[in-house]
C-alpha positions in Angstrom: -36.0 -20.0 13.2 -36.5 -19.2 10.2 -36.2 -21.2 7.2 -35.9 -20.0 3.7 -37.8 -22.5 1.0 -37.4 -20.2 -2.1 -36.9 -17.3 -4.0 -39.3 -15.8 -5.9 -39.0 -15.1 -9.4 -40.4 -11.6 -9.1 -37.3 -9.3 -8.0 -37.7 -7.9 -4.4 -40.2 -10.9 -3.0 -39.4 -13.9 -1.5 -41.4 -16.4 0.4 -40.5 -17.5 4.5 -41.9 -19.2 7.2 -41.6 -18.0 10.8 -41.5 -20.9 13.0 -41.3 -21.3 16.6 -43.2 -20.1 19.8 -44.1 -16.9 18.1 -47.4 -15.6 16.6 -46.3 -15.7 13.2 -45.0 -18.7 13.7 -49.0 -19.9 14.3 -50.1 -17.9 11.7 -47.9 -19.8 8.5 -46.0 -19.0 5.6 -46.3 -14.9 4.9 -45.0 -12.9 1.6 -43.6 -9.9 2.2 -41.4 -7.4 -0.2 -37.6 -6.8 0.7 -37.1 -4.0 2.8 -40.4 -3.8 5.0 -40.9 -6.2 7.5 -44.6 -8.0 7.5 -47.1 -5.9 9.5 -49.1 -7.6 12.1 -49.5 -7.9 15.8 -46.6 -7.3 17.9 -44.3 -10.2 18.7 -45.4 -12.1 21.9 -42.7 -13.1 24.4 -40.5 -15.8 23.7 -40.9 -15.3 19.7 -38.1 -16.0 17.3 -35.9 -12.9 16.4 -37.1 -10.9 13.4 -35.3 -11.6 10.4 -34.7 -9.7 7.1 -34.1 -11.2 3.5 -31.0 -12.9 2.5 -29.5 -10.1 0.9 -29.6 -8.1 3.9 -32.3 -5.9 3.0 -35.0 -6.5 5.3 -33.0 -4.5 8.3 -35.4 -2.4 11.0 -37.3 -3.5 13.6 -37.8 -7.6 14.4 -40.9 -9.6 14.4 -40.5 -11.5 17.5 -38.1 -11.5 20.4 -41.0 -9.8 22.9 -39.6 -6.2 22.1 -40.1 -6.6 18.3 -43.2 -4.4 16.8 -43.7 -6.1 13.4 -43.9 -2.9 11.7 -42.1 -2.0 8.9 -39.3 0.4 9.9 -36.8 -1.7 7.3 -35.1 0.8 5.3 -31.9 -1.0 5.5 -29.9 -1.5 1.8 -28.8 -4.5 0.5 -24.9 -5.7 0.2 -25.3 -4.6 -3.4 -26.0 -1.4 -2.8 -23.4 -0.7 -0.4 -20.8 -2.0 -2.4 -21.6 0.2 -5.3 -21.7 3.2 -3.2 -18.4 2.0 -2.0 -17.0 1.6 -5.1 -18.3 4.8 -6.5 -16.8 6.7 -3.6 -13.4 5.2 -4.0 -13.1 5.7 -7.5 -14.0 9.0 -6.8 -11.6 9.6 -4.3 -8.8 8.1 -6.6 -10.0 10.1 -9.4 -9.5 13.2 -7.3 -5.9 12.2 -6.2 -5.0 11.6 -9.9 -6.1 15.0 -10.7 -4.1 16.6 -7.9 -1.2 14.4 -9.1 -1.5 15.3 -12.4 -1.7 19.5 -11.3 1.2 19.0 -9.0 3.6 17.4 -11.5 2.4 20.3 -13.9 2.9 23.0 -11.5 6.6 21.5 -10.9 7.1 21.9 -14.5 5.7 25.2 -15.5 5.9 27.6 -12.4 8.5 29.9 -13.1 9.6 28.3 -16.3 11.8 31.5 -17.6 15.0 32.2 -18.9 17.0 29.5 -20.6 13.9 27.2 -21.2 15.9 24.7 -23.5 18.0 24.2 -20.3 15.7 23.9 -17.7 12.8 22.1 -19.2 14.5 19.1 -20.1 15.9 18.7 -16.5 12.4 19.5 -14.8 11.1 16.8 -16.8 13.6 14.6 -16.2 13.0 15.5 -12.1 9.0 14.7 -12.7 9.9 11.4 -14.4 12.4 10.4 -11.3 9.8 11.3 -8.9 6.4 9.5 -10.6 8.7 6.3 -11.0 10.0 6.5 -7.3 6.0 7.1 -5.8 4.9 4.2 -8.4 7.7 1.8 -7.1 7.6 2.7 -3.4 3.7 2.9 -3.5 3.1 -0.7 -5.1 6.0 -2.4 -3.3 5.0 -1.3 0.3 1.4 -2.2 -0.4 2.1 -5.6 -1.6 4.6 -6.1 1.0 2.3 -5.5 3.8 -0.4 -7.4 1.9 1.8 -10.6 2.6 3.2 -10.0 5.7 -0.3 -9.2 7.4 0.1 -6.0 9.0 0.6 -2.1 8.1 3.8 -1.0 9.7 6.5 -3.4 8.0 7.9 -2.0 5.2 11.1 -3.5 2.9 13.2 -0.5 3.8 12.2 -0.5 7.6 13.7 -4.2 7.2 17.1 -2.9 6.4 17.2 -2.2 2.7 18.2 1.2 3.1 21.1 0.3 5.5 22.1 -2.4 2.7 22.1 0.5 0.2 24.6 2.3 2.3 26.7 -0.7 2.7 27.1 -1.3 -1.2 28.2 2.3 -1.8 30.5 2.3 1.0 32.3 -1.0 -0.4 32.5 0.0 -3.5 33.9 3.3 -2.8 36.3 1.7 -0.4 37.2 -1.3 -3.0 37.4 1.1 -6.2 37.9 4.6 -4.7 35.3 7.3 -5.5 36.7 8.7 -8.6 36.6 4.8 -10.2 33.3 4.2 -8.5 31.3 7.4 -10.1 33.2 7.3 -13.2 32.1 4.0 -14.1 28.8 3.7 -16.9 25.6 5.0 -14.6 23.7 1.9 -16.0 26.3 -0.4 -15.0 26.2 0.8 -11.6 22.7 1.1 -11.4 22.1 -2.8 -12.4 24.8 -3.9 -10.0 23.3 -2.0 -6.7 19.7 -3.2 -7.9 20.5 -7.0 -8.3 22.8 -7.2 -4.9 19.9 -5.5 -2.9 17.5 -8.3 -4.9 19.4 -11.0 -3.8 19.5 -10.0 -0.5 16.0 -8.7 0.0 14.6 -12.4 -1.7 17.1 -14.8 0.7 16.2 -12.3 3.8 12.1 -12.2 3.1 11.9 -16.0 2.1 13.1 -17.0 5.2 11.3 -14.3 7.6 7.8 -14.7 5.7 6.9 -17.8 3.8 7.3 -20.4 6.7 4.9 -20.3 10.0 3.4 -17.3 11.0 6.2 -15.1 12.9 5.8 -12.9 15.8 5.8 -9.4 14.5 8.0 -8.3 17.3 10.8 -11.0 16.0 10.4 -9.9 12.6 11.4 -6.1 13.6 13.8 -7.3 15.9 16.0 -9.4 12.8 15.3 -6.3 10.5 16.8 -4.1 13.2 19.8 -6.5 13.6 20.7 -6.4 10.0 20.1 -2.8 9.4 22.2 -2.1 12.6 25.0 -5.0 11.2 24.8 -3.1 7.9 25.3 0.3 9.4 28.3 -0.8 11.8 30.2 -2.1 8.9 29.8 1.2 6.6 30.7 3.2 9.7 34.0 1.3 10.0 34.7 1.3 6.4 34.1 5.1 6.7 36.1 5.9 9.1 39.1 3.9 7.7 38.7 5.8 4.3 40.2 9.0 2.9 38.4 12.0 3.9 38.0 13.5 0.6 36.3 10.1 -0.6 34.2 10.2 2.4 33.0 13.8 1.3 31.5 12.2 -1.9 30.6 9.3 -0.5 28.3 11.2 1.4 26.0 12.6 -0.9 25.0 9.4 -1.9 23.4 8.6 0.9 20.4 10.9 0.7 17.5 10.6 -2.2 18.0 13.1 -4.7 15.4 13.5 -7.3 17.4 16.7 -9.1 20.7 14.7 -9.9 19.3 11.4 -11.6 21.1 10.4 -14.9 18.3 10.5 -17.6 20.1 7.2 -19.1 18.5 5.6 -16.3 14.9 6.8 -16.3 14.7 4.5 -19.4 15.8 1.1 -17.4 14.4 1.8 -14.2 10.8 2.3 -16.2 11.3 -1.0 -17.9 12.2 -2.7 -14.8 9.3 -1.7 -13.3 7.1 -2.4 -16.1 8.0 -6.0 -16.5 7.9 -6.3 -12.1 4.2 -5.0 -12.7 2.8 -7.8 -15.2 2.6 -10.5 -12.3 0.8 -8.0 -10.5 -1.5 -7.1 -13.0 -2.2 -11.1 -13.5 -2.8 -11.7 -9.9 -4.8 -9.0 -9.0 -7.9 -10.6 -8.2 -5.8 -12.9 -5.7 -4.0 -10.1 -3.6 -7.6 -9.1 -1.9 -7.3 -12.9 -1.1 -4.0 -12.7 0.3 -4.8 -9.8 2.5 -7.4 -12.4 4.5 -4.3 -14.1 6.0 -2.4 -17.4 4.9 -5.1 -20.1 6.4 -8.3 -18.0 4.8 -6.5 -17.9 1.1 -5.2 -21.8 1.4 -8.6 -22.6 2.2 -10.1 -20.5 -0.5 -7.7 -22.4 -3.0 -4.5 -19.8 -3.3 -1.0 -20.7 -3.4 0.0 -19.0 -0.7 3.7 -19.7 -0.6 4.3 -19.5 -4.0 2.1 -15.9 -4.3 4.0 -14.6 -1.3 7.4 -15.6 -2.8 6.6 -13.9 -5.9 5.2 -10.6 -4.5 8.3 -10.6 -2.2 10.4 -11.1 -5.3 8.5 -7.9 -6.8 8.7 -6.0 -4.1 12.3 -6.2 -4.0 12.9 -5.5 -7.3 10.9 -2.3 -7.2 12.5 -1.4 -3.7 16.0 -1.7 -5.3 15.1 -0.1 -8.8 13.6 3.0 -6.6 16.9 3.3 -4.3 19.1 2.7 -6.7 17.8 5.7 -9.1 17.4 8.5 -6.1 18.6 6.8 -3.1 17.0 5.7 0.3 13.7 6.9 1.4 12.9 5.1 4.5 9.6 6.0 5.7 8.0 7.3 2.3 6.4 3.9 1.4 4.9 3.8 5.4 3.3 7.2 4.8 1.7 7.0 1.3 0.4 3.4 2.3 -1.3 3.8 5.0 -2.7 7.2 3.8 -3.9 5.3 0.8 -5.9 2.5 3.3 -8.1 5.4 4.1 -9.6 5.5 0.7 -12.7 3.6 2.2 -13.0 0.1 0.8 -10.0 -2.4 1.1 -9.7 -3.3 -2.6 -6.2 -3.5 -4.2 -7.6 -1.8 -7.6 -8.2 1.0 -5.3 -5.5 1.0 -2.9 -2.8 0.7 -5.3 -3.1 3.8 -7.7 -4.2 5.9 -4.4 -0.8 4.9 -3.2 0.9 5.8 -6.4 -0.9 9.2 -6.8 -0.4 10.2 -3.2 3.2 9.4 -3.6 3.3 11.7 -6.5 1.3 14.7 -4.7 3.8 14.2 -1.8 7.4 14.5 -4.1 5.7 17.0 -6.4 3.9 19.1 -4.4 6.5 18.9 -1.6 9.5 19.5 -3.8 7.7 22.7 -5.8 6.9 24.1 -1.9 10.6 23.7 -0.7 11.6 25.6 -4.0 9.4 28.1 -4.2 8.8 29.0 -0.7 11.4 27.9 1.5 14.0 28.3 -1.2 15.7 24.9 -1.0 17.0 25.7 2.8 16.9 21.5 3.2 16.2 18.3 1.2 12.8 16.8 0.7 14.1 13.5 1.9 14.6 14.5 5.4 11.4 15.9 5.6 9.3 12.8 4.1 12.1 10.7 6.8 10.6 13.0 9.6 7.0 12.9 9.3 7.2 9.1 8.3 9.1 8.8 11.5 6.5 10.3 13.7 3.8 8.2 11.9 5.6 5.0 12.5 6.2 5.8 16.2 2.5 6.7 16.5 1.4 3.2 15.1 3.7 1.3 17.4 2.4 3.3 20.5 -1.3 3.0 19.5 -1.0 -0.9 18.7 -2.2 -0.5 15.3 -0.1 -2.9 13.7 -2.6 -4.7 11.5 
């Protein structure tokens, strides 16, 4: 048994008393420097286990336990040093991702910028702005959503958000006709779709995630049931509508970054900015929420209140992104799980990493499609394909938390 008596005012030194049946217990108090075990005779059988210092720097061979040598092999670094190393590594990864994101955006705007520059440049800038907004909205909302739900495969889109978007578009075209719906002011349609999706999401997520902990399989089942219900209603209305209107409606079902109305970019940026203010204020509590409900409550965090707040924020961000460009079901799953590979689970690193990865995927992928494959397919289809494979792989491998 080891008892800490006091800490020496001299950095790197402390006094310990090794007690028990071992040799050092009989010798009395000893002074030693962190990072080096006291030299002496090998521990006798039955001696107490070797002990490092309080800050974890006294790693190495123990002084007892029969196998301990007492010799100084302690070269382990302290917790503070390890954390600083992780912090430097994480910031380096985030900085590299940020530089790559900026390079991809610049390449998308400047590559093959010839001919009618006055016509092409504004449209490319609008596309770049839409990509950045979508990457920010989907990346941040997915990480926040997974933080409060406690697993890494659930995303707002998987829970039926995209199916709701398709249902809203179908009902609007069915009720008002395609011409009337598309001729309505773009900001009005944008706000209407966003409000409807936020109301649905808040009602559903509050019921699922703010009570007692739910089974992951039950949550997935409920999300699939709602998505199936929405798609069934949409399919029924689509079969009953005029074919010409269905052709117009079908174009709205796939994410498109090249046909974004510039009027909506300012509205989307403002809504995302307002939603980001509470995220910034609670940035220190997000890491605590990720530890689970019981731990967060024991540490003084209002888990229920913060969970509701984060769910509303995530719903607003996903609604803005979906109403702006269309549904991208597995995009958030991809960027969030790649962002977790930064190396240290701190939201101050994960959130910007998710945003930068989203920008790289969208702008870099669109650049490759445009100049290598000649627009043979849509970027959203490739993202859905890759994301679906990752989703199934995570389910099969059991990495749900």
